[in-house]
C-alpha positions as CSV (number, residue, x, y, z in Angstrom):
1,M,-4.6,-0.6,9.8
2,A,-6.8,1.2,12.4
3,N,-9.5,3.3,10.8
4,T,-9.0,6.6,12.5
5,A,-12.1,8.2,11.1
6,Q,-14.2,5.3,12.4
7,L,-12.6,5.5,15.9
8,L,-13.4,9.2,16.1
9,R,-16.9,8.5,14.9
10,R,-17.4,6.1,17.8
11,Q,-15.8,8.4,20.3
12,S,-17.9,11.3,19.1
13,S,-21.1,9.1,19.4
14,R,-20.2,8.1,23.0
15,D,-19.7,11.7,23.9
16,I,-23.0,12.7,22.5
17,V,-24.9,9.9,24.2
18,L,-23.3,10.8,27.5
19,K,-24.1,14.5,27.1
20,S,-27.9,14.5,27.2
21,Q,-28.0,18.3,27.4
22,K,-27.1,18.7,23.7
23,S,-29.7,20.7,21.8
24,I,-32.2,19.2,19.5
25,D,-30.7,21.1,16.5
26,Q,-27.3,19.7,17.1
27,L,-28.6,16.1,17.3
28,E,-30.6,16.6,14.2
29,L,-27.7,18.0,12.2
30,R,-25.4,15.2,13.2
31,E,-28.0,12.5,12.5
32,L,-28.4,13.9,9.0
33,R,-24.6,14.0,8.4
34,G,-24.3,10.4,9.7
35,R,-26.7,9.3,6.9
36,L,-24.8,11.0,4.1
37,V,-22.8,7.9,3.1
38,S,-21.8,6.9,-0.4
39,K,-24.3,4.5,-2.0
40,E,-21.7,2.3,-3.6
41,H,-20.5,1.0,-0.2
42,G,-23.9,-0.4,0.6
43,V,-24.7,1.7,3.6
44,S,-28.4,2.1,4.2
45,H,-29.8,5.6,4.6
46,H,-32.4,4.4,7.1
47,H,-30.9,4.6,10.5
48,H,-33.3,2.4,12.4
49,T,-34.0,-0.3,9.8
50,S,-30.5,-1.5,8.9
51,L,-27.3,-2.6,10.5
52,H,-24.5,-0.1,11.1
53,H,-21.7,-0.5,8.5
54,Q,-18.2,0.9,8.9
55,P,-17.3,3.0,5.9
56,L,-13.9,2.6,4.3
57,Y,-11.2,5.1,4.9
58,G,-12.5,8.3,3.5
59,A,-15.1,6.4,1.5
60,T,-17.8,9.0,1.9
61,N,-15.6,11.8,0.9
62,Q,-16.8,13.7,4.0
63,G,-13.4,12.7,5.3
64,F,-14.8,12.7,8.8
65,M,-18.3,11.4,9.6
66,S,-19.7,12.2,13.0
67,D,-22.8,10.0,13.4
68,A,-25.1,11.3,16.1
69,F,-26.1,7.9,17.0
70,D,-24.0,4.7,16.6
71,E,-26.0,1.6,17.4
72,S,-23.0,-0.5,18.2
73,S,-21.8,1.9,20.7
74,E,-25.2,2.6,22.2
75,L,-26.0,-1.0,22.7
76,E,-22.8,-1.5,24.6
77,Q,-23.9,1.0,27.2
78,D,-26.5,0.5,29.9
79,P,-29.7,2.4,28.9
80,P,-31.0,5.0,31.4
81,P,-33.9,4.0,33.6
82,F,-37.2,4.1,31.8
83,G,-39.1,7.3,32.6
84,S,-36.1,9.1,33.8
85,E,-35.4,12.7,32.6
86,A,-32.4,11.6,30.6
87,S,-34.4,8.9,28.8
88,T,-37.3,11.2,28.0
89,S,-35.1,14.0,26.7
90,K,-33.0,11.6,24.6
91,A,-36.1,10.0,23.1
92,K,-37.6,13.4,22.3
93,A,-34.3,14.5,20.6
94,E,-34.3,11.3,18.5
95,L,-37.9,11.6,17.4
96,V,-37.6,15.3,16.5
97,A,-34.3,14.6,14.7
98,I,-35.8,11.7,12.6
99,A,-38.9,13.7,11.7
100,T,-37.1,16.8,10.7
101,A,-34.5,14.7,8.8
102,S,-37.2,13.1,6.6
103,A,-38.3,16.6,5.5
104,D,-34.9,18.3,5.1
105,Q,-32.6,15.5,4.0
106,Q,-33.1,16.1,0.3
107,D,-31.9,19.7,0.6
108,I,-28.9,18.8,2.6
109,V,-28.0,16.0,0.2
110,E,-28.2,18.4,-2.7
111,G,-26.0,20.8,-0.9
112,E,-23.4,18.1,-0.3
113,K,-23.7,16.7,-3.9
114,E,-20.2,17.8,-4.9
115,G,-18.7,16.3,-1.7
116,E,-20.4,13.0,-2.3
117,E,-19.1,12.7,-5.9
118,R,-15.5,13.5,-4.9
119,E,-13.4,10.4,-4.8
120,S,-11.5,9.2,-1.7
121,W,-8.6,7.0,-0.8
122,D,-9.5,3.5,0.2
123,S,-6.9,3.4,2.9
124,K,-4.1,5.5,4.5
125,I,-1.5,3.1,3.1
126,M,-2.8,3.8,-0.5
127,F,-2.5,7.6,0.1
128,L,1.0,7.3,1.5
129,L,2.2,5.0,-1.3
130,A,0.7,7.4,-3.9
131,T,2.3,10.4,-2.3
132,I,5.7,8.7,-1.9
133,G,5.5,7.5,-5.5
134,Y,4.7,11.0,-6.7
135,A,7.5,12.6,-4.7
136,V,10.1,9.9,-5.3
137,G,10.9,10.1,-9.0
138,L,13.7,9.8,-11.6
139,G,15.5,12.8,-10.1
140,N,16.3,10.8,-7.0
141,V,18.1,8.2,-9.0
142,W,19.9,10.2,-11.7
143,R,20.2,13.7,-10.4
144,F,21.0,13.6,-6.7
145,P,24.1,11.3,-7.0
146,Y,25.5,13.6,-9.7
147,L,24.9,16.7,-7.7
148,A,26.4,15.2,-4.6
149,Q,29.7,14.1,-6.1
150,K,29.9,17.4,-8.1
151,N,29.3,19.7,-5.1
152,G,31.5,18.4,-2.3
153,G,30.5,14.8,-1.7
154,G,29.5,14.4,1.9
155,A,29.7,18.1,2.4
156,F,26.8,18.6,0.0
157,L,24.5,16.9,2.6
158,V,24.9,20.0,4.8
159,P,23.2,22.5,2.5
160,Y,20.9,19.7,1.3
161,F,19.4,19.0,4.7
162,I,19.3,22.7,5.7
163,M,17.3,23.5,2.6
164,L,15.1,20.5,3.4
165,C,14.3,21.9,6.8
166,I,13.7,25.6,5.8
167,Q,12.1,25.1,2.4
168,G,11.2,21.5,1.5
169,I,9.2,20.2,4.5
170,P,7.5,23.5,5.3
171,I,6.0,23.9,1.9
172,F,5.2,20.2,1.6
173,Y,3.4,20.4,5.0
174,L,1.6,23.6,3.8
175,E,0.3,22.0,0.6
176,L,-1.0,18.9,2.4
177,A,-2.7,20.9,5.1
178,I,-4.4,23.4,2.9
179,G,-5.7,20.7,0.5
180,Q,-7.1,18.7,3.4
181,R,-8.7,21.7,5.0
182,L,-10.4,23.2,2.0
183,R,-11.0,19.9,0.2
184,K,-10.5,21.1,-3.3
185,G,-7.9,20.9,-6.1
186,A,-5.3,23.6,-6.5
187,I,-7.6,26.1,-8.3
188,G,-10.4,25.6,-5.9
189,V,-8.1,25.9,-2.9
190,W,-6.5,29.2,-3.8
191,S,-9.8,30.7,-5.0
192,Q,-11.2,29.9,-1.6
193,V,-8.3,31.6,0.1
194,S,-9.0,34.7,-1.9
195,P,-11.0,35.3,-5.1
196,Y,-7.9,37.2,-6.4
197,L,-5.6,34.2,-6.0
198,G,-7.3,31.8,-8.4
199,G,-4.4,32.3,-10.8
200,I,-2.1,30.4,-8.6
201,G,-4.1,27.2,-9.1
202,I,-4.4,27.9,-12.9
203,S,-0.6,28.4,-13.0
204,S,-0.1,25.1,-11.2
205,A,-2.3,23.3,-13.7
206,V,-0.6,24.8,-16.7
207,V,2.9,23.9,-15.4
208,S,1.7,20.4,-14.5
209,Y,0.4,20.0,-18.1
210,I,3.6,21.2,-19.7
211,V,5.8,19.0,-17.4
212,A,3.6,16.0,-17.9
213,L,3.9,16.6,-21.7
214,Y,7.6,16.2,-21.8
215,Y,8.1,14.0,-18.7
216,N,6.2,11.2,-20.4
217,T,9.0,11.2,-23.1
218,I,11.3,9.7,-20.4
219,I,8.8,6.9,-19.9
220,A,8.8,6.3,-23.7
221,W,12.6,6.0,-23.6
222,C,12.4,3.5,-20.8
223,L,9.9,1.4,-22.7
224,I,12.3,1.3,-25.7
225,Y,15.2,0.2,-23.6
226,L,13.0,-2.2,-21.7
227,L,11.8,-3.9,-24.9
228,H,15.4,-4.3,-26.2
229,S,16.7,-5.5,-22.9
230,F,15.4,-9.0,-23.8
231,E,17.7,-9.3,-26.7
232,T,20.9,-11.4,-26.7
233,P,23.4,-9.8,-26.8
234,L,22.2,-6.4,-25.7
235,P,22.1,-4.1,-28.7
236,W,24.1,-1.4,-26.9
237,A,26.9,-3.9,-25.9
238,D,28.8,-3.7,-29.1
239,C,29.2,-1.4,-32.1
240,P,27.1,-2.3,-35.1
241,T,28.9,-3.3,-38.3
242,R,28.7,-1.5,-41.7
243,L,28.7,-3.3,-45.1
244,Y,30.9,-1.6,-47.7
245,K,30.6,-1.8,-51.5
246,N,33.4,-4.3,-51.7
247,F,31.4,-6.7,-49.4
248,T,33.7,-6.1,-46.4
249,Y,32.4,-5.4,-42.9
250,D,33.7,-3.0,-40.4
251,H,32.5,-1.4,-37.2
252,E,30.5,1.8,-37.5
253,P,33.2,4.6,-37.3
254,E,31.0,6.9,-35.3
255,C,30.4,4.2,-32.7
256,V,34.1,3.4,-32.5
257,A,34.9,7.1,-32.0
258,S,32.5,7.2,-29.0
259,S,31.2,4.1,-27.4
260,P,28.5,1.5,-28.0
261,T,26.2,2.9,-25.3
262,Q,26.6,6.5,-26.5
263,F,26.0,5.5,-30.1
264,Y,22.9,3.5,-29.3
265,W,21.5,6.3,-27.2
266,Y,22.2,9.2,-29.6
267,R,21.9,7.6,-33.0
268,T,19.7,4.5,-32.6
269,T,17.2,5.6,-29.9
270,L,17.1,9.4,-30.4
271,Q,18.3,9.5,-34.0
272,C,19.9,12.9,-33.0
273,S,20.6,15.6,-35.5
274,E,23.5,17.9,-35.1
275,S,21.4,20.9,-34.1
276,V,18.0,21.9,-32.7
277,D,17.5,23.7,-36.0
278,L,17.8,20.4,-38.0
279,P,14.9,18.1,-37.0
280,E,15.7,15.8,-40.0
281,N,13.8,12.5,-40.2
282,F,10.7,11.5,-38.3
283,N,11.5,8.9,-35.6
284,Y,8.8,6.3,-36.0
285,H,10.1,4.1,-33.1
286,M,9.9,7.0,-30.8
287,A,6.4,8.0,-31.9
288,I,5.1,4.5,-31.3
289,A,6.7,4.4,-27.8
290,L,5.1,7.8,-27.0
291,I,1.7,6.5,-28.1
292,V,2.0,3.4,-25.9
293,S,3.3,5.3,-22.9
294,W,0.3,7.8,-23.1
295,F,-2.1,4.9,-23.5
296,L,-0.7,3.3,-20.4
297,V,-1.0,6.5,-18.4
298,Y,-4.6,6.9,-19.6
299,I,-5.5,3.3,-18.6
300,C,-4.0,3.8,-15.1
301,M,-5.8,7.1,-14.5
302,V,-9.1,6.6,-16.3
303,Q,-11.0,5.4,-13.2
304,G,-9.6,8.1,-11.0
305,I,-7.7,8.2,-7.8
306,T,-9.0,4.8,-6.5
307,S,-7.8,2.9,-9.6
308,S,-4.4,4.6,-9.8
309,G,-4.1,4.2,-6.0
310,K,-4.3,0.5,-6.4
311,I,-1.6,0.6,-9.1
312,V,0.8,2.4,-6.9
313,Y,1.0,-0.6,-4.6
314,M,3.3,-2.0,-7.4
315,T,4.7,1.2,-8.9
316,A,5.7,2.6,-5.5
317,I,7.1,-0.6,-4.0
318,F,8.8,-2.1,-7.0
319,P,11.5,0.5,-7.4
320,Y,12.6,-0.1,-3.8
321,V,12.8,-3.8,-4.4
322,V,15.0,-3.3,-7.5
323,L,17.2,-0.7,-5.6
324,I,17.8,-3.2,-2.8
325,I,18.7,-5.9,-5.4
326,F,21.1,-3.6,-7.1
327,F,22.5,-2.6,-3.7
328,F,23.5,-6.1,-2.8
329,R,24.8,-6.7,-6.3
330,G,26.7,-3.4,-6.4
331,I,28.5,-3.7,-3.1
332,T,29.9,-7.0,-4.1
333,L,31.6,-5.6,-7.2
334,K,35.2,-4.7,-7.5
335,G,35.7,-1.0,-7.0
336,A,32.3,-0.4,-5.3
337,A,34.0,0.9,-2.2
338,D,35.9,3.5,-4.3
339,G,32.7,4.7,-5.9
340,V,30.8,5.1,-2.7
341,A,33.8,6.8,-1.0
342,H,34.1,9.2,-4.0
343,L,30.4,10.1,-3.5
344,F,30.5,10.8,0.2
345,T,34.0,12.0,1.0
346,P,33.4,15.6,2.1
347,R,35.2,18.5,0.5
348,W,34.3,21.2,3.0
349,E,35.7,24.1,0.9
350,T,32.7,23.7,-1.5
351,L,30.4,25.1,1.2
352,L,31.8,28.5,0.5
353,D,30.5,28.3,-3.1
354,P,27.0,29.8,-3.4
355,V,26.2,27.6,-6.4
356,V,26.3,24.6,-4.1
357,W,23.6,26.0,-1.9
358,L,21.6,27.0,-5.0
359,E,21.7,23.5,-6.4
360,A,20.9,22.0,-3.0
361,G,17.8,24.1,-2.7
362,T,16.7,23.5,-6.2
363,Q,17.1,19.7,-5.9
364,I,15.1,19.7,-2.6
365,F,12.3,21.7,-4.2
366,F,11.9,19.7,-7.4
367,S,12.5,16.2,-5.9
368,L,9.5,16.7,-3.5
369,G,7.2,17.8,-6.4
370,L,6.1,21.1,-4.8
371,A,3.8,23.6,-6.5
372,F,2.4,21.2,-9.1
373,G,-0.9,21.0,-7.4
374,G,-0.6,17.2,-7.2
375,L,0.0,17.2,-3.4
376,I,-3.0,19.5,-2.8
377,A,-5.2,17.2,-5.0
378,F,-4.0,14.1,-3.2
379,S,-4.6,15.5,0.3
380,S,-8.1,16.8,-0.7
381,Y,-9.2,13.2,-0.9
382,N,-8.1,12.5,2.7
383,P,-10.3,12.5,5.8
384,A,-10.5,15.9,7.5
385,N,-8.9,14.5,10.7
386,N,-5.9,13.0,8.9
387,N,-2.6,13.8,10.5
388,C,-1.1,15.8,7.6
389,Y,2.0,16.8,9.7
390,R,3.1,13.3,10.2
391,D,2.5,12.5,6.5
392,A,4.7,15.5,5.5
393,I,7.6,14.5,7.7
394,L,7.3,10.8,6.7
395,V,7.2,11.4,2.9
396,S,9.9,14.1,2.9
397,L,12.3,12.0,4.9
398,T,11.5,8.9,2.8
399,N,12.2,11.0,-0.3
400,C,15.6,12.2,0.9
401,G,16.5,8.8,2.3
402,T,15.7,7.3,-1.1
403,S,18.0,9.8,-2.8
404,M,21.0,8.9,-0.6
405,F,20.3,5.1,-0.9
406,A,20.1,5.5,-4.7
407,G,23.3,7.4,-4.6
408,V,25.0,4.5,-2.9
409,V,23.6,2.1,-5.5
410,V,24.5,4.2,-8.5
411,F,28.1,5.0,-7.4
412,S,28.8,1.4,-6.3
413,V,28.1,0.5,-10.0
414,I,29.9,3.5,-11.3
415,G,32.9,2.6,-9.1
416,F,32.9,-0.9,-10.7
417,K,32.8,0.7,-14.2
418,A,35.6,3.2,-13.4
419,T,37.8,0.5,-11.8
420,A,37.3,-1.7,-14.9
421,T,38.3,1.2,-17.2
422,F,41.3,2.0,-15.0
423,D,42.5,-1.6,-15.0
424,R,42.3,-1.8,-18.8
425,C,44.1,1.5,-19.1
426,T,46.8,0.3,-16.7
427,E,47.2,-3.0,-18.5
428,E,47.6,-1.1,-21.8
429,R,50.1,1.3,-20.3
430,N,52.1,-1.6,-18.8
431,G,52.1,-3.4,-22.2
432,L,53.4,-0.4,-24.0
433,M,56.1,0.2,-21.4
434,A,57.1,-3.5,-21.7
435,Q,57.7,-2.8,-25.4
436,N,59.9,0.1,-24.5
437,K,57.4,2.6,-25.8
438,T,57.5,5.7,-23.5
439,Q,55.8,8.3,-25.7
440,N,52.1,9.0,-25.9
441,L,51.3,6.7,-23.0
442,P,47.7,6.7,-21.8
443,V,47.1,8.6,-18.5
444,C,45.3,6.3,-16.0
445,D,43.5,8.0,-13.1
446,L,40.8,6.4,-11.1
447,Q,39.5,9.6,-9.6
448,T,39.2,11.2,-13.0
449,E,37.1,8.2,-14.2
450,L,34.9,8.5,-11.1
451,A,34.4,12.2,-11.7
452,N,33.3,11.6,-15.3
453,S,29.8,10.6,-14.2
454,A,26.9,12.3,-15.9
455,S,23.6,13.5,-14.7
456,G,20.1,12.9,-16.0
457,T,19.6,10.8,-19.1
458,G,23.4,10.4,-19.6
459,L,23.7,8.6,-16.2
460,A,20.8,6.3,-16.9
461,F,21.1,5.5,-20.5
462,I,24.9,5.7,-21.1
463,I,27.0,5.2,-18.0
464,F,24.7,2.8,-16.1
465,T,24.0,0.7,-19.2
466,E,27.7,0.5,-19.9
467,A,28.3,-0.9,-16.4
468,I,25.4,-3.4,-16.8
469,N,27.0,-4.7,-20.0
470,Q,29.8,-6.1,-17.8
471,F,27.5,-8.0,-15.4
472,P,27.0,-11.7,-15.8
473,G,23.4,-12.1,-17.1
474,A,23.3,-8.5,-18.3
475,Q,19.8,-8.9,-19.8
476,L,18.2,-9.6,-16.4
477,W,19.9,-6.6,-14.8
478,A,18.9,-4.4,-17.8
479,V,15.2,-5.5,-17.5
480,L,15.2,-4.8,-13.8
481,F,16.8,-1.4,-14.2
482,F,14.6,0.0,-16.9
483,L,11.5,-1.5,-15.3
484,M,12.4,0.4,-12.2
485,L,12.9,3.7,-14.1
486,F,9.5,3.1,-15.8
487,T,7.7,2.6,-12.5
488,L,9.4,5.7,-11.0
489,G,8.4,7.8,-13.9
490,I,4.8,6.7,-14.3
491,D,4.3,7.1,-10.5
492,S,5.3,10.8,-10.7
493,Q,3.2,11.2,-13.9
494,F,0.1,10.1,-11.9
495,G,0.5,12.9,-9.4
496,T,1.4,15.5,-12.0
497,L,-1.7,14.8,-14.2
498,E,-3.9,14.4,-11.1
499,G,-3.2,18.1,-10.3
500,V,-4.5,19.1,-13.8
501,V,-7.6,16.8,-13.7
502,T,-8.7,17.7,-10.2
503,S,-8.4,21.4,-11.1
504,L,-10.6,21.0,-14.2
505,V,-13.2,19.0,-12.3
506,D,-13.3,21.5,-9.4
507,M,-13.6,24.4,-11.8
508,K,-16.6,22.7,-13.5
509,L,-15.5,23.8,-16.9
510,F,-17.2,20.7,-18.3
511,P,-19.8,19.9,-15.7
512,N,-21.7,17.3,-17.8
513,L,-18.5,15.5,-19.0
514,P,-17.5,12.4,-17.1
515,K,-14.0,12.5,-15.6
516,E,-12.7,9.6,-17.8
517,Y,-13.4,11.8,-20.8
518,I,-11.5,14.7,-19.3
519,V,-8.5,12.4,-18.6
520,G,-8.8,11.0,-22.2
521,A,-8.8,14.5,-23.7
522,L,-5.7,15.5,-21.7
523,C,-3.8,12.4,-22.6
524,F,-4.8,12.6,-26.3
525,S,-3.7,16.3,-26.5
526,C,-0.4,15.6,-24.8
527,C,0.2,12.6,-27.0
528,T,-0.4,14.7,-30.1
529,I,1.8,17.6,-29.0
530,S,4.5,15.2,-27.8
531,M,5.1,14.1,-31.4
532,C,7.5,17.1,-31.6
533,F,9.9,14.9,-29.6
534,A,9.8,12.1,-32.3
535,N,12.4,13.6,-34.6
536,G,16.1,14.3,-34.8
537,A,15.8,17.5,-32.7
538,G,13.3,16.0,-30.2
539,S,15.8,15.4,-27.5
540,Y,16.9,19.1,-27.7
541,I,13.4,20.3,-27.4
542,F,13.0,18.1,-24.4
543,Q,16.1,19.7,-22.8
544,L,14.7,23.2,-23.6
545,M,11.4,22.4,-21.8
546,D,13.1,20.7,-18.9
547,S,15.5,23.6,-18.4
548,F,12.9,26.4,-18.4
549,A,9.3,25.1,-18.1
550,G,9.9,23.0,-15.0
551,N,12.0,25.2,-12.7
552,F,11.4,29.0,-12.7
553,P,7.5,28.8,-12.8
554,L,7.4,26.3,-10.0
555,L,9.6,28.4,-7.7
556,I,7.4,31.5,-8.4
557,I,4.2,29.5,-7.8
558,A,5.5,28.1,-4.5
559,L,6.5,31.6,-3.4
560,F,3.0,32.9,-4.0
561,E,1.5,29.9,-2.2
562,C,3.7,30.7,0.8
563,L,2.9,34.4,0.8
564,S,-0.8,33.8,0.3
565,I,-1.0,31.6,3.4
566,S,1.2,33.8,5.5
567,Y,-0.1,37.2,4.6
568,I,-3.6,36.8,3.3
569,Y,-5.1,33.6,4.8
570,G,-3.1,34.3,7.9
571,V,-0.6,32.1,9.8
572,R,-2.7,32.2,12.9
573,R,-5.8,31.1,11.1
574,F,-3.9,28.4,9.2
575,S,-2.4,27.1,12.5
576,D,-5.9,27.0,14.0
577,D,-7.1,24.9,11.0
578,I,-4.2,22.4,11.5
579,E,-4.9,22.1,15.2
580,M,-8.5,21.5,14.5
581,M,-7.7,18.7,12.0
582,T,-4.8,17.0,13.8
583,G,-5.4,17.9,17.4
584,S,-2.0,19.5,17.7
585,R,-0.9,23.0,16.8
586,P,2.1,23.8,14.6
587,N,5.0,25.0,16.7
588,F,6.8,28.3,16.4
589,Y,9.3,26.9,13.9
590,W,6.8,26.0,11.2
591,M,5.0,29.4,11.4
592,F,8.4,31.2,11.2
593,C,9.3,29.1,8.1
594,W,5.9,29.9,6.4
595,K,6.1,33.6,7.0
596,Y,9.8,34.4,6.7
597,L,12.4,31.6,6.1
598,S,10.8,29.7,3.1
599,P,9.9,32.9,1.1
600,C,13.4,34.3,1.7
601,A,14.9,31.0,0.5
602,M,12.8,30.9,-2.6
603,V,13.5,34.5,-3.5
604,T,17.2,33.9,-3.0
605,I,17.2,30.9,-5.3
606,L,15.2,32.7,-7.9
607,L,17.5,35.8,-8.0
608,A,20.6,33.6,-8.0
609,S,19.2,31.5,-10.9
610,F,18.4,34.5,-13.0
611,Y,21.8,36.0,-12.3
612,Q,23.5,32.7,-13.3
613,L,21.4,32.6,-16.4
614,L,22.2,36.1,-17.4
615,T,26.0,35.9,-16.7
616,E,26.7,32.4,-17.9
617,G,24.0,31.9,-20.5
618,S,22.4,28.6,-21.4
619,S,23.4,25.9,-23.8
620,Y,22.7,22.4,-24.8
621,P,24.9,19.4,-25.7
622,A,24.5,18.7,-29.4
623,W,25.7,15.3,-30.9
624,I,28.3,15.7,-33.6
625,A,28.3,12.5,-35.6
626,S,31.6,13.1,-37.3
627,K,33.4,13.4,-33.9
628,G,31.3,10.8,-32.1
629,A,30.9,13.2,-29.2
630,T,28.7,16.1,-27.9
631,E,29.5,19.8,-28.1
632,S,28.0,22.6,-26.2
633,M,25.9,24.9,-28.4
634,E,24.1,28.1,-27.6
635,W,20.3,28.1,-27.9
636,P,19.1,29.9,-31.1
637,H,16.9,32.9,-30.8
638,W,13.7,31.1,-31.5
639,C,14.4,28.7,-28.7
640,I,14.9,31.6,-26.3
641,V,11.5,33.0,-27.4
642,V,9.9,29.5,-26.8
643,A,11.6,29.4,-23.3
644,F,10.1,32.8,-22.3
645,F,6.7,31.7,-23.7
646,L,6.8,28.6,-21.6
647,I,7.6,30.5,-18.4
648,L,5.2,33.4,-19.0
649,S,2.3,31.1,-20.1
650,S,2.5,29.6,-16.6
651,I,3.1,32.5,-14.2
652,L,1.1,35.3,-16.0
653,W,-2.1,33.7,-14.8
654,I,-1.4,34.9,-11.3
655,P,-1.6,38.7,-12.1
656,I,-4.1,38.2,-14.9
657,V,-6.7,36.6,-12.8
658,A,-6.2,39.2,-10.0
659,V,-6.4,42.2,-12.4
660,L,-9.5,40.8,-14.2
661,R,-11.2,40.2,-10.8
662,L,-10.6,43.8,-9.9
663,C,-12.3,44.8,-13.1
664,G,-15.3,42.6,-12.3
665,I,-14.4,39.7,-14.7
666,K,-14.4,36.3,-13.1
667,V,-11.9,33.9,-14.7
668,V,-12.5,31.4,-11.9
669,E,-16.1,31.2,-10.8
670,D,-16.9,31.4,-7.1
671,S,-17.9,28.1,-5.5
672,D,-19.3,27.2,-2.2
673,P,-16.9,26.0,0.5
674,A,-16.6,22.2,0.6
675,W,-18.3,20.5,3.5
676,F,-16.0,20.4,6.6
677,P,-16.9,19.0,10.0
678,E,-15.5,21.9,12.0
679,A,-17.8,21.7,15.0
680,E,-17.3,17.9,15.4
681,L,-13.5,18.2,15.1
682,R,-13.4,20.9,17.7
683,E,-15.4,18.7,20.1
684,V,-13.4,15.5,19.5
685,H,-10.0,17.2,19.9
686,G,-11.2,19.5,22.7
687,I,-10.1,22.6,20.9
688,V,-10.2,25.9,22.8
689,P,-9.3,29.3,21.4
690,H,-5.5,29.7,21.3
691,E,-4.0,32.6,23.1
692,P,-0.8,33.8,21.3
693,T,2.3,34.1,23.4
694,E,4.2,37.4,23.6
695,L,6.8,36.0,21.3
696,E,4.2,35.1,18.7
697,R,2.7,38.5,19.0
698,S,6.0,40.3,18.4
699,I,7.4,38.0,15.7
700,F,4.2,37.4,13.7
701,C,2.4,40.7,14.4
702,F,-0.6,39.0,16.0
703,N,-3.0,41.8,17.2
704,M,-5.3,41.6,20.3
705,D,-8.4,41.6,18.1
706,G,-7.2,38.4,16.3
707,T,-5.9,40.0,13.2
708,E,-2.3,39.9,11.9
709,G,0.0,42.8,11.0
710,M,1.8,43.0,7.7
711,C,-1.2,41.4,6.0
712,C,-3.5,42.2,3.2
713,P,-7.3,42.1,3.8
714,K,-8.4,38.5,4.2
715,Y,-10.9,36.9,1.9
716,G,-12.5,33.5,1.6
717,L,-14.0,31.5,4.4
718,P,-15.2,33.7,7.3
719,E,-13.7,33.0,10.7
720,K,-16.0,31.6,13.3
721,S,-15.3,31.7,17.0
722,L,-15.9,28.8,19.3
723,E,-18.9,30.6,20.9
724,E,-20.5,31.0,17.5
725,E,-20.1,27.3,16.8
726,E,-21.8,26.4,20.0
């Protein structure tokens, strides 16, 4: 893969050599920056006594290194005649730069110490795989297919892609760009935008911590099923037997009343109680699985972004390999065509239902992993000249494409299961009719069977496992399926926790504590708290946190992110930054989304969600052992209090930090802006001041003096004109 940063380094060096009129100060500064290379890559700091080494992608964490002199490029060019004016001025510039660098290099290195210690991606492919792995998660496999078939089939794709264009990609693009520009984690970025906005970063870190806390429970469930997938026969293939006092055996009545897969999920794996108020016994198997899953997360993250980046080569690619295998297996099954047709047959009347648009927007928002701080953290490790626009488009479309592909795979298998159930029902009905029994005949309907698909854990651990039971070589398919779910889950867990870790490191709360100790403390605390899931009511507590902690706070945080960039940092200034980094300016559409469309979409989703919650209430499916089925139960009062606490503990940091700042109390300490090669990027891309069009002036309220209307006073990095840079 071409090293973009190195190509720009060489081009910049050629430009400097050709332009002999550059001042001595500029040559000196660039010579010094060219020497600031990370020691572990073996690059010598002595420019004239060692060979020139190409740094790895982002290896210096300067993201963009503009060497004032590149031997390899200089030697390729014919030197100017000895004694000529160009030769004399160039030699003088080099001598002065080297002499001054020897005296001043220590101060500049100290000033850049934070930048040197910050990790960097080893390659662009590693960054893309990590970001795709973070964005593509379990929701793509077990939530999108359910929402699509529930909300109009193929018609659901209309609101889905509209929400992707006006909400998903713009905010994804915004987070990648601001992280790459300010080169900090979520807390550092928003504190840099304005000292009063540090609460946005703290809120992102708190939400990420809470979500990581319960999300790892899914990984533990996958580990349990993965371990038992090697058994013959599969433990969820048949009902267990019960020994009576008279030494007779019979199948477990609770299992017979439900199904083997349901019984194994609710009673063997979760050991569910009948209410969230009845935790009952401690689930030791679940506790061990949680400890193992948190240990695996710690091992993968302990060495930071470089180590976890290497792991994502497997965790990001393996799910696609398994999906492709299941695709070719699924489309060859009887009834697969009926399942896929049921998924994508459009029911256009559903587009008039506002709930369909609400669920489409919610699915886009959460499937891309917005507002967690993970995307900002990932992009802060990128070179400053990385094309974040292309990355945003690529990852977003990959995420949505994966959702649709997973939908085809899942419903081809569900179609097979529904067809098998329909055939058994038809055979039983025909047998009864052959015996002249015409009363209480079973009702057989293929479409009803297809519509009985579940979402979330029910789809993965009940319906899909029931279909796998009917495959030849079911153990192999079970191992592949749960290994795929495990890699999908742990990939997203990396990004979620990285947002927390990066924020803590950038805040310098523990300046003398190595990063591996911070990761260890986070994982240990999460593991300890997650023991609340290892009891009979654990799955209900999981549903409570998933229903409230991971949706409303994220929408509110993303809304404040969008408003902060649009009305405080400034759309014009943000577009200038993107043009400086990528060489191309965001078009009118993206600016319009950031300032108007995306905030309106999020406010609409928030209001509709609150209205739906107030009018319809919220409940959870409780397992009733005597019936062998689930029943919807209202959350008790203490659960509602916990839900409000989870929401408020996340979003209250935004006003608290701002109010305390107004009172002179700094929750987030001010930090110096990260090193950013603004002058070099302007020169390489040939950036000139952008003159807004009349349409931009009228729509975005751009004033003649460079300010924006409808904006609060701007804080953070001072704007510099091109003349000041020169």
